[in-house]
N, CA, C and O atoms as a MOPAC input file, in Angstrom:
PM7 MOZYME 1SCF
protein

 N      1.07800 1    -1.35800 1     0.10800 1
 C     -0.03800 1    -0.29900 1    -0.09500 1
 C      0.99200 1     1.82700 1    -0.12300 1
 O      0.84400 1     2.97200 1    -0.54900 1
 N      2.08800 1     0.78800 1     0.82700 1
 C      3.13800 1     2.18800 1     0.36900 1
 C      3.64800 1     2.62500 1    -0.39700 1
 O      4.03300 1     3.77600 1    -0.60100 1
 N      3.73700 1     1.33400 1    -1.16000 1
 C      4.22500 1     1.96200 1    -2.85800 1
 C      3.21900 1     2.40400 1    -3.82500 1
 O      3.61000 1     3.20200 1    -4.67700 1
 N      2.15700 1     2.08100 1    -3.84700 1
 C      1.00700 1     2.41800 1    -4.14200 1
 C      0.98500 1     4.02000 1    -4.21500 1
 O      0.82600 1     4.45900 1    -5.35400 1
 N      1.15800 1     5.23200 1    -2.89700 1
 C      1.35700 1     6.09200 1    -2.61700 1
 C      2.61600 1     6.22300 1    -2.50100 1
 O      3.00400 1     7.15900 1    -1.80200 1
 N      3.39700 1     5.53400 1    -2.99800 1
 C      4.70600 1     6.71700 1    -3.13500 1
 C      4.90000 1     6.66200 1    -4.84100 1
 O      5.58600 1     7.57200 1    -5.30600 1
 N      4.33400 1     5.64200 1    -5.81700 1
 C      4.01000 1     5.64100 1    -7.18500 1
 C      2.99900 1     7.39400 1    -7.57400 1
 O      3.24700 1     8.49600 1    -8.06300 1
 N      2.06300 1     6.80400 1    -7.08900 1
 C      0.82400 1     7.81200 1    -7.07000 1
 C      1.55100 1     9.10400 1    -6.83000 1
 O      1.35200 1     9.84900 1    -7.78900 1
 N      2.26300 1     9.61500 1    -5.98400 1
 C      3.13000 1    10.70900 1    -5.26400 1
 C      4.12800 1    10.87200 1    -6.71200 1
 O      3.91000 1    11.90300 1    -7.34700 1
 N      4.78000 1    10.30000 1    -7.05300 1
 C      5.92200 1    10.78900 1    -7.85800 1
 C      4.80700 1    10.59100 1    -9.29800 1
 O      5.62500 1    10.90000 1   -10.16400 1
 N      3.96900 1    10.39400 1    -9.80300 1
 C      3.23600 1    10.76100 1   -10.92500 1
 C      2.95700 1    11.53300 1   -10.53800 1
 O      2.12000 1    11.19500 1   -11.37400 1
 N      2.68500 1    12.45800 1   -10.03100 1
 C      1.98200 1    13.18100 1   -10.02700 1
 C      2.57200 1    14.33800 1    -9.56900 1
 O      1.95400 1    15.35900 1    -9.26500 1
 N      3.63500 1    14.20300 1    -9.52300 1
 C      4.97900 1    15.10100 1    -9.28200 1
 C      5.40900 1    15.75500 1   -10.61500 1
 O      5.67000 1    16.91300 1   -10.94200 1
 N      5.37600 1    14.26500 1   -11.42400 1
 C      5.53900 1    14.52100 1   -13.07000 1
 C      5.55000 1    14.88600 1   -13.73800 1
 O      6.42200 1    15.22400 1   -14.53900 1
 N      3.38800 1    15.05200 1   -13.58300 1
 C      2.09800 1    15.19200 1   -14.58700 1
 C      2.56700 1    16.43200 1   -14.41900 1
 O      2.96100 1    17.00900 1   -15.43200 1
 N      2.65500 1    17.31600 1   -12.77800 1
 C      2.39000 1    18.66500 1   -12.85900 1
 C      3.78500 1    19.17500 1   -13.17200 1
 O      3.77300 1    20.38700 1   -13.38700 1
 N      4.96100 1    18.62500 1   -13.26000 1
 C      5.69700 1    19.80900 1   -13.91400 1
 C      5.72600 1    19.97100 1   -15.70000 1
 O      6.46700 1    20.77800 1   -16.26200 1
 N      4.62700 1    18.90100 1   -16.54800 1
 C      4.77200 1    18.29800 1   -17.49800 1
 C      3.42100 1    19.14200 1   -18.40900 1
 O      3.17100 1    19.32100 1   -19.60100 1
 N      2.63100 1    19.59000 1   -16.83600 1
 C      1.53300 1    20.02500 1   -18.11400 1
 C      1.81200 1    21.48100 1   -18.49000 1
 O      0.83800 1    22.22400 1   -18.60900 1
 N      2.93100 1    21.92100 1   -18.67100 1
 C      2.81600 1    23.07400 1   -19.03600 1
 C      2.68600 1    22.99800 1   -20.50900 1
 O      1.93900 1    23.67500 1   -21.21600 1
 N      3.80400 1    21.76200 1   -20.99500 1
 C      3.38000 1    21.26700 1   -22.34800 1
 C      2.96700 1    21.34700 1   -23.25100 1
 O      3.57200 1    21.25000 1   -24.31900 1
 N      1.87800 1    21.53800 1   -23.11100 1
 C      0.43500 1    20.83500 1   -23.47400 1
 C     -0.58900 1    21.79100 1   -23.75900 1
 O     -1.69500 1    21.67600 1   -24.28700 1
 N      0.08800 1    22.83800 1   -23.25000 1
 C     -0.18000 1    24.74000 1   -22.59900 1
 C      0.16300 1    24.99200 1   -24.59100 1
 O      1.01700 1    24.75000 1   -25.44500 1
 N     -1.28700 1    25.67000 1   -24.41400 1
 C     -1.18000 1    26.35400 1   -26.97700 1
 C      0.12200 1    27.52100 1   -26.70700 1
 O      0.40200 1    28.14100 1   -25.68100 1
 N      0.76900 1    27.53100 1   -28.06100 1
 C      1.36900 1    28.48900 1   -27.95800 1
 C      0.84200 1    29.72900 1   -28.28800 1
 O      1.63500 1    30.43400 1   -28.91200 1
 N     -0.37900 1    30.27800 1   -28.04000 1
 C     -0.70300 1    31.17700 1   -28.69700 1
 C     -0.40200 1    32.16700 1   -29.92600 1
 O     -1.02700 1    33.22600 1   -29.99100 1
 N      0.47000 1    31.86000 1   -30.81800 1
 C      0.21400 1    32.25600 1   -32.12000 1
 C     -0.24500 1    31.69000 1   -33.34700 1
 O      0.21300 1    30.65000 1   -33.82000 1
 N     -0.95000 1    32.22500 1   -33.74900 1
 C     -1.86500 1    32.53800 1   -34.80000 1
 C     -1.11200 1    32.05800 1   -36.59400 1
 O     -0.27500 1    32.69600 1   -37.23400 1
 N     -1.82500 1    30.70300 1   -36.98500 1
 C     -1.16300 1    30.61300 1   -37.80900 1
 C     -2.83500 1    30.30000 1   -39.06500 1
 O     -3.64400 1    29.37200 1   -39.07100 1
 N     -2.72000 1    31.71200 1   -40.05800 1
 C     -3.92400 1    31.06700 1   -41.03100 1
 C     -3.20000 1    31.12300 1   -42.03300 1
 O     -3.52100 1    30.36500 1   -42.94700 1
 N     -2.06400 1    31.95300 1   -42.22900 1
 C     -1.42700 1    31.82500 1   -43.74800 1
 C     -2.56200 1    32.25700 1   -44.57200 1
 O     -2.77600 1    31.64700 1   -45.61900 1
 N     -3.56900 1    33.56400 1   -44.10900 1
 C     -4.26300 1    34.27600 1   -45.03300 1
 C     -3.31100 1    35.78400 1   -45.46700 1
 O     -2.52600 1    36.35300 1   -44.70800 1
 N     -3.51200 1    36.02900 1   -46.30800 1
 C     -1.91300 1    37.37800 1   -46.21500 1
 C     -3.03700 1    38.72100 1   -46.30600 1
 O     -4.05000 1    38.33800 1   -45.72200 1
 N     -3.28600 1    40.47400 1   -46.93500 1
 C     -3.54500 1    41.14000 1   -47.06100 1
 C     -4.84500 1    41.00500 1   -47.56200 1
 O     -5.74900 1    41.67500 1   -47.06300 1
 N     -5.04300 1    40.28200 1   -48.41900 1
 C     -5.80300 1    40.49500 1   -49.92100 1
 C     -7.19300 1    40.17400 1   -48.84000 1
 O     -8.03800 1    40.97700 1   -48.44400 1
 N     -7.06500 1    38.74700 1   -48.55800 1
 C     -8.15300 1    38.15200 1   -47.12800 1
 C     -8.56500 1    39.37500 1   -46.54000 1
 O     -9.76000 1    39.65700 1   -46.44500 1
 N     -7.89300 1    39.92800 1   -46.24100 1
 C     -8.18900 1    41.11500 1   -44.74400 1
 C     -9.24700 1    42.09300 1   -45.86900 1
 O    -10.38700 1    42.55000 1   -45.77600 1
 N     -8.37300 1    42.10700 1   -46.73500 1
 C     -9.20500 1    43.61700 1   -47.65100 1
 C    -10.71100 1    42.86000 1   -48.09700 1
 O    -11.91700 1    43.09400 1   -48.02300 1
 N     -9.91100 1    41.95100 1   -48.53200 1
 C    -12.30400 1    41.30500 1   -48.98000 1
 C    -13.16800 1    41.35600 1   -48.08700 1
 O    -14.25100 1    41.92600 1   -48.21200 1
 N    -12.63000 1    40.53900 1   -46.70500 1
 C    -13.37500 1    40.75100 1   -45.54000 1
 C    -13.91200 1    41.66200 1   -44.98500 1
 O    -14.99300 1    41.63100 1   -44.39700 1
 N    -12.80600 1    43.04500 1   -45.20700 1
 C    -13.63100 1    43.93300 1   -44.68700 1
 C    -14.62500 1    44.77900 1   -46.24700 1
 O    -15.67900 1    45.39300 1   -46.08300 1
 N    -14.30200 1    44.68500 1   -46.90300 1
 C    -15.29700 1    44.74400 1   -48.21400 1
 C    -16.83000 1    44.11600 1   -47.89300 1
 O    -17.89400 1    44.51100 1   -48.37100 1
 N    -16.66100 1    43.25800 1   -47.14600 1
 C    -17.83300 1    42.13100 1   -47.28500 1
 C    -18.63800 1    42.72300 1   -46.45700 1
 O    -19.83800 1    42.94000 1   -46.62500 1
 N    -17.55700 1    43.16200 1   -44.96600 1
 C    -18.69500 1    44.37000 1   -43.80700 1
 C    -19.04100 1    45.02700 1   -44.07500 1
 O    -20.13500 1    45.35400 1   -43.61300 1
 N    -18.39100 1    45.81200 1   -45.08100 1
 C    -18.80700 1    47.25100 1   -45.37200 1
 C    -20.01600 1    47.15300 1   -46.10100 1
 O    -21.00200 1    47.78700 1   -45.72500 1
 N    -20.05400 1    46.31300 1   -47.26100 1
 C    -21.07100 1    46.03600 1   -48.25000 1
 C    -23.05000 1    45.97800 1   -46.91400 1
 O    -24.11600 1    46.59000 1   -46.99000 1
 N    -22.32300 1    44.56300 1   -45.62900 1
 C    -23.27100 1    44.55600 1   -45.31100 1
 C    -23.74300 1    45.56300 1   -44.65100 1
 O    -24.95600 1    45.76300 1   -44.70200 1
 N    -22.64600 1    46.68900 1   -43.64800 1
 C    -23.26900 1    47.88000 1   -43.17000 1
 C    -24.18800 1    49.05600 1   -43.98300 1
 O    -25.01400 1    49.88200 1   -43.59200 1
 N    -23.64200 1    48.72300 1   -45.27300 1
 C    -24.43100 1    49.46400 1   -46.51200 1
 C    -24.90400 1    49.67900 1   -46.75200 1
 O    -25.23500 1    50.83600 1   -47.01400 1
 N    -25.86000 1    47.78200 1   -47.02400 1
 C    -27.03200 1    47.48700 1   -46.38200 1
 C    -28.32000 1    47.49000 1   -45.50200 1
 O    -29.52400 1    47.40800 1   -45.74800 1
 N    -27.45900 1    47.63600 1   -44.21300 1
 C    -27.82100 1    47.79300 1   -43.26800 1
 C    -28.43900 1    49.19500 1   -42.85000 1
 O    -29.53800 1    49.22100 1   -42.29600 1
 N    -27.78800 1    50.26600 1   -43.09300 1
 C    -28.38800 1    52.01000 1   -42.65800 1
 C    -29.66400 1    52.59100 1   -43.97300 1
 O    -30.09100 1    53.74400 1   -44.02400 1
 N    -30.05200 1    51.51300 1   -44.88200 1
 C    -31.67200 1    51.95700 1   -44.66000 1
 C    -32.38600 1    51.33300 1   -43.87900 1
 O    -33.00700 1    51.94400 1   -43.01000 1
 N    -32.46200 1    50.06300 1   -43.99300 1
 C    -33.03800 1    49.56100 1   -42.52100 1
 C    -33.37500 1    50.13900 1   -41.35500 1
 O    -34.55000 1    50.15300 1   -40.98600 1
 N    -32.63500 1    50.54700 1   -40.81700 1
 C    -32.37400 1    50.93700 1   -39.65700 1
 C    -32.88000 1    52.58200 1   -39.77000 1
 O    -33.40800 1    53.12000 1   -38.79700 1
 N    -32.64900 1    53.36000 1   -41.13300 1
 C    -32.75900 1    54.40700 1   -40.97400 1
 C    -34.84000 1    54.55800 1   -41.28900 1
 O    -35.56600 1    55.39700 1   -40.75500 1
 N    -35.22800 1    53.58900 1   -42.16500 1
 C    -36.79600 1    53.03500 1   -41.90500 1
 C    -37.37400 1    52.72100 1   -40.58200 1
 O    -38.40900 1    53.12600 1   -40.05200 1
 N    -36.39800 1    51.84900 1   -40.14700 1
 C    -37.71800 1    51.39100 1   -38.62500 1
 C    -37.37400 1    53.04600 1   -37.96300 1
 O    -38.21500 1    53.48900 1   -37.18100 1
 N    -36.47200 1    53.68900 1   -38.20300 1
 C    -36.50700 1    55.03500 1   -36.70300 1
 C    -37.48200 1    56.00900 1   -37.70400 1
 O    -38.03800 1    56.93500 1   -37.11400 1
 N    -37.65600 1    55.92500 1   -38.68400 1
 C    -39.56200 1    56.87900 1   -39.45600 1
 C    -40.34000 1    56.32200 1   -39.24100 1
 O    -41.38900 1    56.94600 1   -39.40400 1
 N    -40.58400 1    54.44100 1   -38.61100 1
 C    -41.52600 1    54.10100 1   -38.38600 1
 C    -41.60100 1    54.17800 1   -36.97800 1
 O    -42.66100 1    53.65900 1   -36.63000 1
 N    -40.77400 1    54.70500 1   -35.74600 1
 C    -41.40200 1    54.65700 1   -34.53600 1
 C    -41.43300 1    56.49600 1   -34.67600 1
 O    -42.29800 1    57.08200 1   -34.02500 1
 N    -40.79900 1    57.02900 1   -35.24000 1
 C    -41.69800 1    58.85900 1   -35.10300 1
 C    -42.41400 1    58.90600 1   -35.55000 1
 O    -43.13000 1    59.75300 1   -35.01700 1
 N    -43.21700 1    58.17100 1   -37.01900 1
 C    -44.19300 1    58.31200 1   -36.92100 1
 C    -45.47500 1    57.49200 1   -35.85300 1
 O    -46.51600 1    58.11400 1   -35.64400 1
 N    -45.32100 1    56.39400 1   -35.36800 1
 C    -45.99900 1    55.98200 1   -34.32300 1
 C    -45.70600 1    56.71800 1   -33.48800 1
 O    -46.82600 1    57.02800 1   -33.08300 1
 N    -44.71000 1    57.50500 1   -32.62300 1
 C    -44.66600 1    58.25900 1   -31.90800 1
 C    -45.56700 1    59.81600 1   -32.01800 1
 O    -45.91500 1    60.25000 1   -30.92000 1
 N    -45.92200 1    60.58200 1   -33.12000 1
 C    -46.62600 1    61.67700 1   -33.63000 1
 C    -47.69200 1    60.50600 1   -33.15400 1
 O    -47.82000 1    60.23300 1   -31.96100 1
 N    -48.32400 1    59.94800 1   -34.02200 1
 C    -49.75700 1    59.50100 1   -34.17700 1
 C    -50.16300 1    59.53000 1   -32.73500 1
 O    -51.08400 1    60.26400 1   -32.37700 1
 N    -49.35200 1    58.56800 1   -31.67700 1
 C    -49.67900 1    58.34600 1   -30.13500 1
 C    -49.88700 1    59.89500 1   -29.14900 1
 O    -50.50000 1    60.15400 1   -28.11400 1
 N    -49.22100 1    60.51500 1   -29.88400 1
 C    -49.34400 1    61.97100 1   -29.65000 1
 C    -50.61300 1    62.92800 1   -30.35000 1
 O    -51.30200 1    63.67200 1   -29.65200 1
 N    -50.74100 1    62.83200 1   -31.35000 1
 C    -51.93300 1    63.33200 1   -31.62100 1
 C    -53.27200 1    62.75400 1   -31.12500 1
 O    -54.23600 1    63.46300 1   -30.83600 1
 N    -53.25600 1    61.51400 1   -31.05300 1
 C    -54.60300 1    60.70400 1   -30.17200 1
 C    -54.79200 1    62.01200 1   -29.17000 1
 O    -55.72600 1    62.80800 1   -29.06800 1
 N    -53.26200 1    61.89000 1   -28.32600 1
 C    -53.56900 1    62.25300 1   -27.03200 1
 C    -54.17600 1    63.58900 1   -27.19600 1
 O    -55.06600 1    63.75700 1   -26.36200 1
 N    -54.00600 1    64.58800 1   -27.97500 1
 C    -54.10300 1    65.85500 1   -28.21300 1
 C    -56.06200 1    65.87800 1   -28.48000 1
 O    -56.80400 1    66.80300 1   -28.14800 1
 N    -56.49200 1    64.52000 1   -29.18200 1
 C    -57.50600 1    64.83400 1   -29.81900 1
 C    -58.35100 1    64.84300 1   -28.88200 1
 O    -59.35000 1    65.56200 1   -28.90000 1
 N    -58.08100 1    64.11300 1   -28.02300 1
 C    -59.29600 1    63.68500 1   -26.61800 1
 C    -59.36400 1    64.99500 1   -25.53800 1
 O    -60.09100 1    64.94000 1   -24.54600 1

């Protein structure tokens, strides 16, 4: 029983010192160049340009509803 405890303690000490070997290096290697970044930025620009009219329309709806509610309160 004492031998099993010694072996377990020795294994725990070895695993404790080696665990940092399994850590990620932190380096990012995607091998995409500047053109991939430019392409993704252009795609993002298209998405934002498509969202602007939608947001303006939603704001117009909100102003119209607010104006209609204010008009109902003054009519009563």
